[in-house]
C-alpha positions, 0 to 999 in steps of 0.5 A, spaced: 663 666 946 656 667 948 656 675 948 657 675 941 652 670 939 647 675 944 650 680 939 649 677 933 642 675 935 640 683 938 642 685 930 639 679 927 632 681 931 633 689 929 635 687 922 629 683 922 625 689 924 627 693 919 625 688 914 618 688 916 618 696 916 622 698 910 621 692 906 614 692 901 611 685 902 614 684 908 609 682 914 611 680 921 604 679 926 608 680 933 615 682 936 615 675 938 615 672 932 620 676 929 625 674 934 623 667 933 625 669 925 631 671 927 633 666 931 631 660 926 635 664 920 641 665 925 641 657 927 640 655 919 645 660 917 651 657 922 649 651 920 646 649 913 649 655 911 656 654 913 656 648 909 654 650 903 658 657 903 663 651 903 661 647 898 660 652 893 666 656 895 670 655 889 663 658 885 663 664 889 670 666 887 667 665 879 660 669 881 663 674 885 659 672 891 653 672 887 652 665 889 652 666 897 647 671 896 643 666 892 644 661 899 642 666 903 635 668 900 634 660 900 636 661 908 631 666 909 626 662 905 627 656 909 626 660 915 620 664 912 617 656 911 618 654 918 616 661 922 608 662 921 609 669 924 613 672 918 610 672 912 614 675 905 611 676 898 613 677 891 621 676 888 623 683 890 621 682 897 624 676 897 632 679 894 631 685 898 630 682 905 636 678 903 640 683 902 638 688 908 639 681 912 646 679 909 649 686 910 647 686 917 650 680 918 656 682 914 657 688 919 655 685 925 660 679 923 666 684 922 664 688 928 664 682 932 671 679 930 674 685 930 672 686 937 677 680 939 
């Protein structure tokens, strides 16, 4: 279990680094701040994110998953608010960053489950 968590954290750090490099309007001050951002994002997504996804599951069926994407954007907003080392400016930057993080999280979670 700890190994799976470490794999997910490393993947999120790489995803956050990719977001900082690729998405205009996203700035990271240092590698440490990107690591802390990935850690905070992972913790919030594992706690509040899962609870919100469970509560909004019927709406996710009706919206074909768009409500889950909105929750991921919200988790990213909270992460940016809590961590000083990362700044996201502009609505398009929020959406693109959340999309990249969602895709990476989905792929890593699928690979970890399949490996078990």
